[in-house]
PADOMI-238010 format. One record per atom (N, C-alpha, C): x, y, z; residue in one letter. Coordinates in steps of 0.1 Angstrom, whole numbers, padded with zeros to 4 digits, always signed. Layout:
// PADOMI-238010
XYZA/...
//
This chain:
// PADOMI-238010
+0901+0656-0245M/+0887+0654-0248M/+0881+0643-0239M/+0889+0637-0230E/+0884+0628-0220E/+0876+0635-0210E/+0864+0630-0207K/+0856+0636-0196K/+0862+0633-0183K/+0859+0641-0173G/+0865+0639-0159G/+0861+0627-0152G/+0869+0624-0142Y/+0867+0612-0134Y/+0853+0611-0128Y/+0847+0622-0124V/+0834+0622-0117V/+0823+0618-0126V/+0825+0619-0139T/+0814+0615-0148T/+0810+0601-0148T/+0819+0593-0142Q/+0817+0578-0142Q/+0804+0576-0133Q/+0801+0585-0124F/+0789+0583-0116F/+0776+0586-0124F/+0777+0594-0134I/+0766+0597-0143I/+0764+0585-0152I/+0776+0579-0156R/+0776+0567-0165R/+0770+0555-0158R/+0770+0556-0145S/+0764+0544-0137S/+0749+0544-0139S/+0743+0555-0145V/+0729+0556-0148V/+0726+0554-0163V/+0733+0561-0171I/+0730+0562-0185I/+0740+0553-0194I/+0750+0547-0187G/+0759+0538-0195G/+0769+0547-0203G/+0772+0542-0215N/+0782+0549-0223N/+0776+0559-0233N/+0765+0565-0230G/+0760+0576-0238G/+0771+0586-0242G/+0771+0590-0255S/+0783+0597-0260S/+0786+0610-0252S/+0777+0616-0245I/+0780+0629-0239I/+0790+0627-0228I/+0791+0615-0222F/+0800+0612-0211F/+0810+0601-0214F/+0809+0594-0225A/+0816+0582-0228A/+0831+0586-0230A/+0839+0575-0229A/+0854+0576-0232A/+0855+0580-0247A/+0866+0586-0250V/+0869+0591-0264V/+0867+0580-0274V/+0873+0568-0271D/+0872+0557-0281D/+0858+0552-0284D/+0849+0554-0275I/+0835+0551-0277I/+0828+0563-0283I/+0831+0575-0278W/+0825+0587-0283W/+0827+0590-0297W/+0839+0588-0302R/+0843+0593-0316R/+0835+0586-0327R/+0833+0573-0327P/+0825+0567-0338P/+0810+0570-0336P/+0806+0572-0324R/+0791+0575-0321R/+0788+0589-0326R/+0798+0598-0324R/+0796+0612-0328R/+0794+0613-0343R/+0800+0604-0351K/+0799+0604-0366K/+0785+0600-0369K/+0779+0592-0361I/+0765+0587-0364I/+0755+0598-0360I/+0758+0604-0348L/+0748+0614-0342L/+0748+0627-0349L/+0760+0632-0353A/+0761+0646-0359A/+0750+0649-0370A/+0749+0640-0380P/+0739+0643-0390P/+0725+0643-0385P/+0722+0636-0375V/+0709+0635-0369V/+0704+0648-0364V/+0713+0657-0359F/+0710+0670-0353F/+0711+0681-0363F/+0710+0678-0376S/+0710+0689-0386S/+0698+0698-0385S/+0699+0710-0389M/+0688+0719-0388M/+0676+0715-0397M/+0679+0708-0408K/+0668+0702-0416K/+0659+0693-0407K/+0666+0684-0400N/+0659+0675-0391N/+0652+0682-0380N/+0659+0691-0374L/+0653+0698-0362L/+0641+0707-0365L/+0641+0713-0377N/+0630+0721-0381N/+0616+0714-0381N/+0617+0701-0384Q/+0604+0694-0385Q/+0598+0692-0371Q/+0606+0694-0360F/+0601+0693-0347F/+0594+0705-0341F/+0594+0716-0348V/+0588+0728-0343V/+0573+0727-0341V/+0567+0719-0350K/+0552+0716-0348K/+0549+0709-0335K/+0558+0700-0331V/+0557+0693-0318V/+0559+0703-0307V/+0569+0711-0308F/+0572+0722-0297F/+0560+0731-0296F/+0554+0735-0307N/+0543+0744-0307N/+0531+0738-0300N/+0527+0726-0305R/+0515+0719-0299R/+0517+0716-0284R/+0528+0711-0280Q/+0530+0708-0266Q/+0531+0721-0258Q/+0536+0732-0263S/+0537+0744-0255S/+0523+0751-0254S/+0515+0749-0265M/+0501+0754-0264M/+0494+0746-0253M/+0496+0733-0251I/+0490+0726-0240I/+0495+0731-0227I/+0508+0734-0226M/+0514+0740-0214M/+0507+0753-0211M/+0505+0762-0221A/+0499+0775-0219A/+0484+0773-0213A/+0477+0763-0219D/+0464+0760-0214D/+0464+0755-0199D/+0474+0747-0196M/+0476+0742-0182M/+0479+0753-0172M/+0485+0764-0177L/+0488+0775-0168L/+0477+0784-0165L/+0466+0783-0173E/+0455+0793-0172E/+0449+0794-0158E/+0447+0783-0151P/+0441+0784-0137P/+0450+0792-0128P/+0463+0793-0131M/+0473+0800-0122M/+0473+0815-0125M/+0467+0820-0136A/+0467+0834-0139A/+0459+0842-0130A/+0464+0852-0124G/+0457+0861-0115G/+0456+0855-0101G/+0463+0844-0099G/+0463+0837-0086G/+0475+0839-0077G/+0478+0830-0069A/+0489+0831-0059A/+0502+0827-0065A/+0513+0828-0058D/+0526+0824-0062D/+0526+0809-0065D/+0533+0805-0075F/+0535+0790-0078F/+0548+0788-0085F/+0552+0775-0085S/+0564+0771-0092S/+0561+0768-0106S/+0569+0774-0115V/+0566+0771-0130V/+0574+0759-0134V/+0582+0753-0125W/+0591+0742-0129W/+0583+0730-0134W/+0572+0726-0127R/+0565+0714-0131R/+0559+0716-0145R/+0554+0727-0149Y/+0548+0730-0162Y/+0559+0729-0173Y/+0570+0735-0170F/+0581+0735-0180F/+0587+0721-0182F/+0589+0714-0170N/+0595+0701-0170N/+0587+0691-0178N/+0574+0691-0175T/+0565+0682-0182T/+0563+0685-0197T/+0564+0698-0200Y/+0564+0702-0214Y/+0576+0696-0222Y/+0588+0699-0216T/+0600+0694-0223T/+0600+0679-0223T/+0595+0672-0213F/+0595+0657-0213F/+0586+0652-0224F/+0574+0658-0225D/+0565+0654-0236D/+0570+0657-0250D/+0577+0668-0251S/+0583+0672-0264S/+0594+0663-0268S/+0603+0660-0258V/+0614+0652-0261V/+0610+0637-0264V/+0600+0632-0257C/+0596+0618-0259C/+0589+0617-0273C/+0582+0628-0277E/+0575+0627-0290E/+0585+0628-0301E/+0595+0637-0300T/+0605+0639-0311T/+0615+0629-0311T/+0618+0623-0299T/+0629+0613-0299T/+0623+0598-0301T/+0612+0595-0294L/+0607+0582-0294L/+0594+0580-0302L/+0588+0591-0305G/+0576+0590-0313G/+0563+0587-0305G/+0564+0590-0292I/+0552+0587-0283I/+0548+0599-0276I/+0535+0601-0274D/+0530+0612-0266D/+0526+0607-0252D/+0533+0610-0242L/+0530+0604-0229L/+0520+0613-0221L/+0518+0625-0226N/+0508+0634-0219N/+0511+0635-0204N/+0524+0637-0201S/+0528+0639-0187S/+0524+0653-0182S/+0520+0662-0191Q/+0515+0675-0186Q/+0502+0673-0179Q/+0495+0663-0182N/+0483+0660-0174N/+0485+0649-0164N/+0497+0643-0164N/+0501+0633-0155N/+0516+0635-0150N/+0518+0645-0142P/+0531+0649-0139P/+0539+0639-0130P/+0532+0629-0125D/+0538+0619-0117D/+0542+0607-0124D/+0545+0609-0137H/+0550+0597-0146H/+0562+0591-0139H/+0562+0577-0140S/+0573+0570-0133S/+0587+0574-0138S/+0588+0577-0151F/+0601+0581-0157F/+0606+0594-0150F/+0597+0604-0149L/+0601+0617-0143L/+0604+0615-0128L/+0597+0607-0121V/+0600+0605-0107V/+0613+0598-0105V/+0616+0588-0114A/+0629+0581-0113A/+0640+0590-0117A/+0638+0598-0127F/+0649+0607-0132F/+0652+0617-0122F/+0642+0623-0115D/+0644+0633-0105D/+0652+0627-0093D/+0648+0615-0089W/+0655+0609-0078W/+0669+0606-0081W/+0672+0600-0093L/+0685+0597-0097L/+0694+0609-0098L/+0689+0620-0104S/+0697+0632-0106S/+0702+0637-0092S/+0693+0637-0082Q/+0697+0642-0069Q/+0707+0633-0062Q/+0705+0620-0064D/+0714+0610-0058D/+0728+0610-0064D/+0729+0611-0078V/+0742+0612-0084V/+0749+0624-0080V/+0742+0636-0079A/+0748+0648-0075A/+0754+0647-0061A/+0747+0641-0052K/+0752+0639-0039K/+0764+0630-0039K/+0764+0620-0047R/+0776+0611-0048R/+0788+0619-0053R/+0786+0627-0064I/+0797+0634-0070I/+0803+0644-0060I/+0795+0650-0051T/+0800+0660-0042T/+0804+0654-0028T/+0804+0640-0027S/+0807+0633-0015S/+0818+0623-0018S/+0831+0627-0017P/+0842+0618-0021P/+0842+0604-0014P/+0836+0604-0001W/+0836+0591+0006W/+0826+0581+0000W/+0817+0586-0009L/+0808+0577-0016L/+0813+0573-0030L/+0825+0578-0034H/+0830+0574-0047H/+0833+0559-0049H/+0839+0553-0039P/+0842+0538-0042P/+0829+0530-0043P/+0829+0522-0053N/+0817+0513-0055N/+0814+0504-0043N/+0825+0499-0036F/+0823+0490-0025F/+0816+0497-0013F/+0817+0510-0013V/+0810+0517-0002V/+0796+0520-0007V/+0794+0526-0019F/+0781+0530-0024F/+0772+0518-0025F/+0776+0507-0029Q/+0768+0495-0032Q/+0763+0489-0019Q/+0769+0493-0008R/+0765+0487+0005R/+0756+0497+0013R/+0752+0508+0007L/+0743+0517+0013L/+0729+0512+0013L/+0721+0515+0023P/+0707+0511+0022P/+0699+0516+0010P/+0703+0528+0005K/+0696+0534-0006K/+0700+0528-0020K/+0710+0520-0020Y/+0715+0515-0033Y/+0704+0506-0040Y/+0696+0499-0032E/+0685+0491-0038E/+0675+0500-0045E/+0673+0512-0039K/+0664+0522-0045K/+0670+0528-0058K/+0683+0530-0058F/+0690+0535-0070F/+0689+0525-0081F/+0691+0512-0078V/+0689+0502-0089V/+0675+0501-0094V/+0665+0502-0085Y/+0651+0502-0089Y/+0648+0513-0098Y/+0651+0525-0095H/+0648+0537-0104H/+0656+0536-0117H/+0668+0532-0117R/+0676+0530-0129R/+0670+0520-0138R/+0665+0509-0132Q/+0659+0498-0140Q/+0646+0503-0146Q/+0638+0511-0139N/+0626+0517-0145N/+0628+0525-0157N/+0639+0533-0157I/+0642+0541-0169I/+0647+0532-0180I/+0656+0522-0177H/+0661+0513-0187H/+0649+0506-0194H/+0640+0501-0186D/+0629+0493-0191D/+0620+0501-0200D/+0618+0514-0196F/+0609+0523-0204F/+0615+0525-0218F/+0628+0528-0218V/+0635+0530-0231V/+0636+0518-0240V/+0639+0507-0233D/+0641+0494-0240D/+0628+0490-0247D/+0616+0492-0240E/+0603+0488-0246E/+0601+0496-0259E/+0604+0509-0258I/+0602+0518-0270I/+0611+0513-0282I/+0623+0509-0279I/+0632+0505-0289I/+0627+0492-0296I/+0622+0483-0288Q/+0616+0470-0293Q/+0604+0473-0302Q/+0596+0482-0298M/+0584+0486-0306M/+0589+0492-0319M/+0599+0501-0319K/+0604+0507-0331K/+0610+0497-0341K/+0617+0487-0335R/+0624+0477-0343R/+0613+0469-0351R/+0602+0466-0343K/+0591+0458-0349K/+0584+0466-0360K/+0582+0479-0358E/+0576+0488-0367E/+0584+0489-0380E/+0597+0490-0379I/+0606+0491-0391I/+0606+0478-0399I/+0606+0467-0392E/+0605+0454-0398E/+0592+0452-0406E/+0581+0457-0400A/+0568+0456-0406A/+0567+0465-0418A/+0573+0476-0418I/+0574+0485-0430I/+0582+0479-0441I/+0593+0473-0437R/+0602+0466-0447R/+0594+0455-0454R/+0586+0447-0446R/+0579+0436-0452R/+0566+0441-0460R/+0563+0453-0458G/+0551+0458-0465G/+0538+0456-0458G/+0539+0452-0445T/+0526+0450-0438T/+0522+0462-0430T/+0530+0473-0431K/+0526+0486-0425K/+0532+0497-0433K/+0524+0508-0434K/+0528+0519-0442K/+0538+0528-0433K/+0548+0534-0440A/+0557+0543-0433A/+0550+0556-0430A/+0553+0562-0419I/+0547+0575-0416I/+0557+0586-0419I/+0552+0598-0422S/+0561+0608-0426S/+0569+0614-0415S/+0563+0615-0403A/+0570+0621-0392A/+0581+0612-0387A/+0594+0617-0387R/+0605+0608-0383R/+0610+0613-0369R/+0615+0604-0361T/+0619+0608-0348T/+0635+0606-0347T/+0641+0610-0336F/+0655+0608-0334F/+0658+0593-0335F/+0650+0585-0329L/+0652+0571-0329L/+0652+0565-0344L/+0643+0570-0352D/+0643+0566-0366D/+0656+0570-0373D/+0660+0582-0370M/+0672+0588-0377M/+0685+0581-0372M/+0685+0578-0359M/+0697+0571-0354M/+0699+0557-0360M/+0688+0550-0361I/+0689+0537-0367I/+0693+0538-0382I/+0687+0548-0389E/+0691+0550-0403E/+0705+0554-0405E/+0710+0564-0396S/+0723+0569-0397S/+0734+0558-0394S/+0731+0550-0384S/+0741+0539-0381S/+0741+0529-0392S/+0730+0526-0398A/+0729+0516-0409A/+0738+0521-0421A/+0737+0534-0424R/+0744+0539-0436R/+0759+0538-0434R/+0764+0539-0421L/+0778+0539-0419L/+0783+0525-0416L/+0774+0515-0417E/+0777+0501-0415E/+0782+0499-0400E/+0777+0507-0391Q/+0780+0506-0377Q/+0767+0505-0369Q/+0759+0496-0373K/+0745+0495-0368K/+0746+0495-0352K/+0738+0504-0347Y/+0736+0505-0332Y/+0730+0492-0327Y/+0735+0486-0316S/+0729+0476-0309S/+0718+0482-0301S/+0709+0474-0296N/+0698+0479-0287N/+0704+0486-0275N/+0715+0481-0269L/+0721+0487-0258L/+0727+0501-0262L/+0733+0502-0273E/+0738+0515-0277E/+0727+0525-0280E/+0716+0520-0286L/+0705+0529-0288L/+0699+0534-0275L/+0698+0525-0265R/+0693+0529-0253R/+0702+0540-0246R/+0715+0538-0247E/+0724+0547-0241E/+0723+0561-0247E/+0722+0561-0260E/+0721+0574-0267E/+0708+0581-0265E/+0697+0573-0265L/+0684+0578-0263L/+0682+0584-0249L/+0688+0577-0239M/+0688+0582-0225M/+0694+0595-0224M/+0705+0597-0231V/+0712+0610-0231V/+0703+0621-0237V/+0697+0618-0248I/+0688+0628-0254I/+0676+0631-0246I/+0669+0621-0241V/+0657+0623-0233V/+0660+0630-0220V/+0671+0625-0213M/+0674+0631-0200M/+0680+0645-0201M/+0689+0647-0210A/+0695+0660-0212A/+0685+0670-0218A/+0678+0665-0228G/+0668+0673-0235G/+0657+0678-0226G/+0653+0669-0217T/+0642+0673-0208T/+0647+0684-0198T/+0658+0681-0191D/+0663+0689-0180D/+0669+0702-0185D/+0677+0702-0195T/+0684+0714-0199T/+0674+0725-0203T/+0665+0721-0212S/+0655+0731-0217S/+0646+0736-0205S/+0642+0727-0197A/+0633+0731-0186A/+0640+0740-0176A/+0653+0737-0173V/+0661+0745-0164V/+0663+0759-0170V/+0667+0759-0183G/+0670+0772-0189G/+0658+0781-0190G/+0646+0775-0194A/+0634+0783-0195A/+0629+0787-0181A/+0631+0779-0171S/+0626+0783-0158S/+0634+0794-0152S/+0647+0794-0154F/+0656+0805-0150F/+0652+0818-0158F/+0649+0816-0171A/+0644+0828-0179A/+0632+0834-0173A/+0622+0825-0170A/+0609+0830-0164A/+0612+0838-0151A/+0621+0832-0143A/+0624+0839-0130A/+0631+0853-0132A/+0639+0854-0142M/+0646+0866-0145M/+0636+0876-0151M/+0627+0872-0160L/+0617+0881-0166L/+0608+0886-0155L/+0605+0878-0145A/+0596+0883-0134A/+0603+0894-0127A/+0616+0894-0126R/+0624+0904-0119R/+0628+0916-0128R/+0626+0915-0141H/+0630+0926-0150H/+0619+0929-0159H/+0609+0937-0155S/+0597+0940-0162S/+0600+0947-0175S/+0611+0956-0176H/+0614+0963-0188H/+0619+0954-0199H/+0626+0943-0195V/+0630+0933-0205V/+0618+0926-0210V/+0609+0922-0201Q/+0597+0915-0206Q/+0588+0924-0215Q/+0588+0937-0212E/+0580+0945-0221E/+0586+0945-0235E/+0599+0945-0237K/+0605+0944-0250K/+0602+0931-0257K/+0601+0921-0249L/+0597+0908-0255L/+0583+0908-0259L/+0574+0913-0251H/+0560+0914-0256H/+0559+0922-0268H/+0567+0933-0269H/+0566+0941-0281H/+0571+0933-0294H/+0581+0925-0292E/+0586+0917-0303E/+0576+0907-0307E/+0570+0901-0297L/+0559+0890-0300L/+0547+0897-0307L/+0543+0909-0303D/+0532+0915-0309D/+0535+0919-0323D/+0547+0923-0326M/+0551+0927-0340M/+0550+0915-0349M/+0553+0903-0343I/+0553+0891-0352I/+0539+0884-0353I/+0532+0884-0341F/+0520+0877-0341F/+0507+0886-0340F/+0509+0898-0336G/+0498+0907-0334G/+0489+0901-0324G/+0475+0902-0326N/+0466+0896-0316N/+0462+0882-0321N/+0468+0877-0331S/+0464+0864-0336S/+0469+0853-0326S/+0461+0842-0326D/+0464+0831-0318D/+0469+0819-0327D/+0474+0823-0339R/+0479+0813-0349R/+0491+0805-0343R/+0493+0794-0349D/+0505+0785-0345D/+0518+0792-0348D/+0527+0790-0339L/+0541+0794-0341L/+0547+0784-0352L/+0554+0790-0361T/+0560+0781-0372T/+0575+0782-0372T/+0582+0774-0379V/+0596+0774-0380V/+0601+0787-0386V/+0593+0794-0394E/+0597+0807-0400E/+0598+0818-0390E/+0590+0816-0379D/+0589+0826-0368D/+0602+0826-0359D/+0608+0815-0358L/+0619+0814-0348L/+0631+0824-0351L/+0636+0825-0363P/+0647+0835-0366P/+0643+0849-0363P/+0630+0852-0363K/+0625+0866-0361K/+0626+0869-0346K/+0626+0859-0337L/+0626+0861-0323L/+0640+0865-0318L/+0646+0876-0323K/+0660+0879-0320K/+0662+0883-0305K/+0652+0892-0300Y/+0654+0896-0286Y/+0651+0884-0277Y/+0642+0875-0280M/+0639+0863-0272M/+0652+0855-0271M/+0659+0853-0282E/+0671+0846-0282E/+0682+0852-0273E/+0682+0866-0274A/+0692+0873-0265A/+0688+0871-0250A/+0675+0871-0247V/+0671+0869-0233V/+0675+0855-0228V/+0673+0845-0237I/+0676+0831-0233I/+0691+0830-0231I/+0699+0836-0240K/+0714+0835-0239K/+0719+0842-0227K/+0713+0854-0224E/+0717+0861-0212E/+0714+0853-0199E/+0702+0846-0200T/+0699+0838-0188T/+0709+0826-0187T/+0712+0820-0198L/+0722+0809-0198L/+0736+0814-0194L/+0739+0826-0197R/+0752+0832-0192R/+0752+0833-0177R/+0742+0839-0171L/+0742+0841-0157L/+0739+0828-0149L/+0730+0819-0155Y/+0726+0807-0148Y/+0727+0795-0157Y/+0739+0791-0161P/+0741+0780-0170P/+0736+0767-0163P/+0727+0759-0170P/+0722+0747-0164P/+0733+0738-0159P/+0744+0737-0166V/+0756+0729-0162V/+0767+0739-0159V/+0769+0743-0146P/+0778+0753-0142P/+0793+0750-0142P/+0796+0737-0142V/+0810+0732-0143V/+0810+0720-0152V/+0822+0718-0158T/+0824+0705-0165T/+0839+0701-0162T/+0842+0689-0165A/+0856+0684-0162A/+0862+0677-0174A/+0875+0677-0175R/+0883+0670-0185R/+0895+0664-0179R/+0899+0653-0184E/+0911+0646-0180E/+0923+0651-0189E/+0934+0654-0183V/+0946+0658-0190V/+0953+0645-0194V/+0955+0643-0207T/+0962+0631-0211T/+0976+0634-0216T/+0980+0646-0218N/+0994+0650-0221N/+0996+0663-0214N/+1009+0665-0210D/+1012+0678-0203D/+1009+0690-0211D/+1002+0700-0205V/+0998+0712-0213V/+1002+0724-0205V/+1010+0733-0211T/+1014+0745-0204T/+1005+0757-0209T/+0999+0763-0199L/+0990+0774-0201L/+0997+0787-0204L/+0991+0797-0210P/+0997+0810-0212P/+1003+0816-0199P/+0996+0812-0188S/+1001+0818-0175S/+1014+0812-0170S/+1018+0801-0177G/+1030+0794-0173G/+1028+0781-0165G/+1015+0780-0160T/+1012+0768-0152T/+1011+0756-0161T/+1016+0745-0157T/+1016+0732-0165T/+1006+0723-0159T/+0997+0718-0167L/+0987+0708-0163L/+0993+0694-0167L/+0995+0686-0157V/+1003+0673-0160V/+0994+0662-0163V/+0999+0653-0171D/+0992+0641-0175D/+0986+0633-0163D/+0973+0630-0164G/+0967+0622-0153G/+0958+0630-0143G/+0958+0644-0144V/+0950+0651-0135V/+0937+0655-0141V/+0927+0658-0133T/+0914+0662-0138T/+0913+0677-0137T/+0908+0684-0147V/+0907+0698-0147V/+0892+0702-0147V/+0888+0709-0137V/+0874+0714-0136V/+0873+0728-0143V/+0864+0729-0153L/+0862+0741-0160L/+0850+0748-0154L/+0852+0760-0149N/+0842+0767-0142N/+0834+0776-0152N/+0824+0771-0158I/+0816+0778-0167I/+0809+0790-0160I/+0804+0788-0148W/+0798+0799-0141W/+0807+0811-0140W/+0820+0809-0136A/+0829+0820-0134A/+0833+0826-0147A/+0835+0818-0158T/+0838+0823-0171T/+0827+0832-0176T/+0815+0829-0173H/+0803+0837-0178H/+0802+0850-0170H/+0809+0851-0159R/+0808+0863-0151R/+0821+0871-0150R/+0830+0867-0159N/+0844+0874-0159N/+0843+0888-0165N/+0845+0898-0157P/+0844+0912-0163P/+0854+0915-0174P/+0865+0907-0174T/+0875+0909-0185T/+0868+0908-0199T/+0859+0899-0200F/+0852+0896-0212F/+0838+0902-0213F/+0832+0903-0202W/+0818+0908-0202W/+0816+0922-0197W/+0826+0928-0192G/+0825+0942-0188G/+0822+0944-0173G/+0822+0956-0169A/+0819+0959-0155A/+0806+0955-0150A/+0796+0954-0160D/+0783+0950-0156D/+0780+0935-0158D/+0791+0927-0157A/+0790+0912-0159A/+0780+0905-0150A/+0777+0911-0138E/+0768+0905-0129E/+0753+0909-0132E/+0751+0918-0141Q/+0738+0923-0144Q/+0731+0916-0155Q/+0718+0915-0154F/+0710+0908-0165F/+0707+0918-0176F/+0714+0917-0187R/+0713+0927-0198R/+0714+0920-0211R/+0702+0915-0216P/+0702+0907-0229P/+0708+0915-0241P/+0708+0928-0241E/+0712+0936-0252E/+0727+0933-0255E/+0735+0928-0246R/+0749+0925-0248R/+0750+0915-0260R/+0740+0906-0262F/+0741+0896-0272F/+0736+0902-0286F/+0733+0914-0286L/+0729+0921-0299L/+0739+0932-0303L/+0750+0933-0295E/+0759+0944-0297E/+0771+0940-0306E/+0771+0928-0312G/+0782+0924-0320G/+0789+0912-0315G/+0800+0907-0321P/+0806+0895-0318P/+0812+0895-0304P/+0814+0884-0298L/+0820+0882-0285L/+0835+0885-0286L/+0841+0889-0274K/+0855+0892-0274K/+0863+0879-0276K/+0858+0868-0271H/+0866+0856-0272H/+0856+0844-0275H/+0860+0835-0283P/+0851+0824-0287P/+0847+0815-0276P/+0855+0815-0265S/+0852+0806-0254S/+0845+0813-0242S/+0842+0825-0243Q/+0836+0832-0232Q/+0822+0828-0229Q/+0815+0822-0238F/+0801+0818-0237F/+0800+0803-0241F/+0798+0795-0231Q/+0798+0781-0233Q/+0788+0773-0225Q/+0775+0777-0225P/+0765+0770-0217P/+0763+0755-0221P/+0767+0752-0233F/+0765+0738-0237F/+0779+0732-0240F/+0789+0737-0233S/+0803+0733-0234S/+0808+0738-0248S/+0820+0733-0252L/+0826+0738-0264L/+0831+0726-0272L/+0833+0728-0286P/+0839+0717-0293P/+0853+0714-0287P/+0857+0701-0289M/+0851+0691-0297M/+0839+0684-0291M/+0838+0684-0278R/+0828+0676-0271R/+0816+0685-0266R/+0812+0694-0275N/+0801+0702-0271N/+0788+0694-0272N/+0777+0699-0266C/+0764+0692-0267C/+0758+0694-0281C/+0755+0683-0287L/+0749+0683-0301L/+0735+0689-0300L/+0729+0689-0289G/+0715+0693-0287G/+0713+0708-0285G/+0723+0716-0287Y/+0722+0730-0284Y/+0711+0737-0292Y/+0711+0735-0305N/+0700+0741-0314N/+0686+0736-0310N/+0686+0723-0307Y/+0673+0717-0303Y/+0668+0724-0290Y/+0676+0725-0280A/+0672+0732-0268A/+0668+0746-0270A/+0676+0754-0278M/+0672+0768-0281M/+0659+0769-0288M/+0656+0760-0298M/+0643+0761-0305M/+0632+0757-0295M/+0634+0748-0287S/+0623+0744-0277S/+0621+0755-0268S/+0631+0761-0262M/+0629+0772-0252M/+0623+0784-0259M/+0627+0788-0271K/+0621+0799-0277K/+0606+0797-0280K/+0603+0785-0284T/+0589+0782-0287T/+0580+0782-0274T/+0585+0776-0263M/+0577+0775-0251M/+0575+0789-0245M/+0586+0797-0244L/+0585+0810-0238L/+0577+0819-0247L/+0578+0818-0260A/+0570+0827-0269A/+0555+0824-0267A/+0551+0811-0267N/+0537+0808-0266N/+0531+0811-0252N/+0540+0811-0242M/+0536+0814-0228M/+0534+0830-0228M/+0544+0837-0233L/+0543+0852-0232L/+0533+0858-0241L/+0529+0851-0251R/+0518+0856-0260R/+0505+0857-0252R/+0504+0849-0241R/+0491+0849-0234R/+0493+0855-0220R/+0505+0855-0214Y/+0506+0859-0200Y/+0517+0869-0198Y/+0516+0876-0187R/+0527+0885-0182R/+0532+0878-0169R/+0545+0877-0168I/+0551+0870-0157I/+0554+0881-0146I/+0550+0878-0134L/+0552+0888-0123L/+0560+0881-0112L/+0567+0889-0104P/+0575+0883-0093P/+0566+0877-0082P/+0571+0868-0074P/+0562+0863-0063P/+0559+0875-0054P/+0547+0873-0047S/+0541+0884-0040S/+0550+0889-0028S/+0559+0880-0023H/+0567+0884-0012H/+0580+0892-0016H/+0581+0893-0029M/+0594+0899-0034M/+0591+0913-0040M/+0598+0923-0035N/+0597+0937-0041N/+0609+0945-0038N/+0610+0957-0043G/+0621+0966-0041G/+0635+0960-0043G/+0644+0961-0034H/+0658+0956-0036H/+0659+0941-0038H/+0649+0934-0032K/+0649+0919-0034K/+0649+0915-0048K/+0642+0923-0057L/+0642+0920-0071L/+0655+0920-0078L/+0665+0927-0072Q/+0678+0929-0077Q/+0688+0919-0072Q/+0684+0911-0062E/+0693+0901-0056E/+0694+0889-0065E/+0706+0883-0066P/+0708+0871-0074P/+0700+0860-0069P/+0697+0851-0078L/+0689+0839-0074L/+0698+0830-0065L/+0692+0823-0056K/+0700+0813-0048K/+0699+0800-0055K/+0710+0793-0057V/+0710+0781-0065V/+0716+0769-0058V/+0713+0757-0063S/+0718+0745-0057S/+0722+0736-0069S/+0729+0725-0066F/+0734+0717-0077F/+0729+0702-0075F/+0723+0697-0085D/+0720+0683-0086D/+0721+0678-0101D/+0733+0677-0106I/+0737+0675-0120I/+0735+0688-0127I/+0722+0693-0128M/+0719+0706-0133M/+0718+0716-0121M/+0720+0728-0124M/+0719+0739-0114M/+0704+0742-0113M/+0700+0744-0100R/+0685+0747-0098R/+0684+0760-0090R/+0672+0766-0091D/+0668+0777-0082D/+0663+0771-0069D/+0669+0775-0058M/+0665+0770-0045M/+0651+0774-0041M/+0646+0785-0047D/+0632+0789-0045D/+0622+0782-0055D/+0627+0773-0063N/+0619+0765-0072N/+0612+0773-0082N/+0618+0784-0087Y/+0613+0792-0098Y/+0599+0797-0095Y/+0597+0803-0084E/+0583+0808-0081E/+0581+0821-0088E/+0569+0822-0094I/+0564+0834-0101I/+0549+0836-0099I/+0544+0847-0104R/+0529+0848-0106R/+0526+0851-0120R/+0514+0849-0125L/+0510+0851-0138L/+0498+0861-0139L/+0498+0869-0150E/+0487+0878-0153E/+0483+0875-0167E/+0470+0874-0170D/+0465+0871-0183D/+0466+0883-0192D/+0474+0883-0202R/+0475+0894-0211R/+0463+0896-0220R/+0458+0885-0225T/+0447+0885-0235T/+0435+0892-0229T/+0432+0890-0216K/+0420+0896-0210K/+0422+0911-0209K/+0435+0915-0206N/+0438+0930-0205N/+0437+0936-0219N/+0441+0929-0229Q/+0441+0934-0243Q/+0426+0936-0247Q/+0418+0926-0244N/+0404+0927-0248N/+0397+0939-0241N/+0400+0941-0228I/+0395+0952-0221I/+0399+0966-0227I/+0412+0966-0230E/+0418+0978-0236E/+0411+0981-0250E/+0409+0970-0257G/+0403+0971-0271G/+0389+0977-0270G/+0381+0972-0260R/+0368+0977-0258R/+0368+0992-0254R/+0378+0996-0246R/+0379+1010-0242R/+0381+1019-0254R/+0390+1014-0263N/+0393+1022-0275N/+0381+1022-0285N/
//
């Protein structure tokens, strides 16, 4: 259950947040965090997902019928606003201000940490801390820490004011509220530092994972129009021509949408590899023994494309495979890792992605970039690694307004 050696470089940014912490730190924190991510708590966030994704759909309107563009900025700012509102209780409106200092710092640090992970000569601290860019690393890290620390202080004051009766409690609860409450019940109250570390994990992982997953889904839908048509049919069956809000009751009905997202995460898992430390000799079924003290890299990308489990069409984008019954092996699909140290935010990310893609596709049809046609549509995406896996073409698509076409068709009829 120990995370790999290279995760220390991620910890240099987020500290001992439970996703990468040593087992003795992770175990007690997991007990506090697990109840926070219950479906009952997550369901209350759907209103936030819906409102923020409606803003995103409005922001996309000028792009409809126009030239190629990258959908990444729109998805990334949507997820950031959603995560900040559900986690910290603040609406930063980054969708109208995409150059927010937190996003800039986060993007720079992600790329820098990825370069360090893949450059063994930068692993020693005495080398890394003498580089000219180290000062910039510290600057961006401090910006993120200060941002989260300020929110924690505000929340502490708010809770104290409610306790004293000088302020009324509000009904909408955030992850921060729940974490403080959960730690208090277990008599293991989080310190401000521990709160910051866990909040940074939620904000950073929640922003990037959902944005990367949804962006890859948009890129795949642009290349597979028949899949998108099935999605539009599902959405029309649920919503018709209504522009009503998406509700928590709608999410379980989006079965094909869920299959599309899972198939996207299978082919393009946001985290393509993970690592574990071997603490006791383990002999595998193959006869190979993993000895105490080595790091094992688990290749999620390869596992998700293994024809033994996924069939001869393992390289093909076919969402129906997730509607055809149970998987052959419980470990063949692991986009958010696996127990015991899986990502607690799996359901949160799925709910956010389903909502944002549903509200986008209710209004628009996704088209491939203008330079792409014929056999190019069948080629795999070119990807790069900077903590999360990214599309090297930056998720370029085009949009077409479905609602205008529907209105024209309605007038003809």
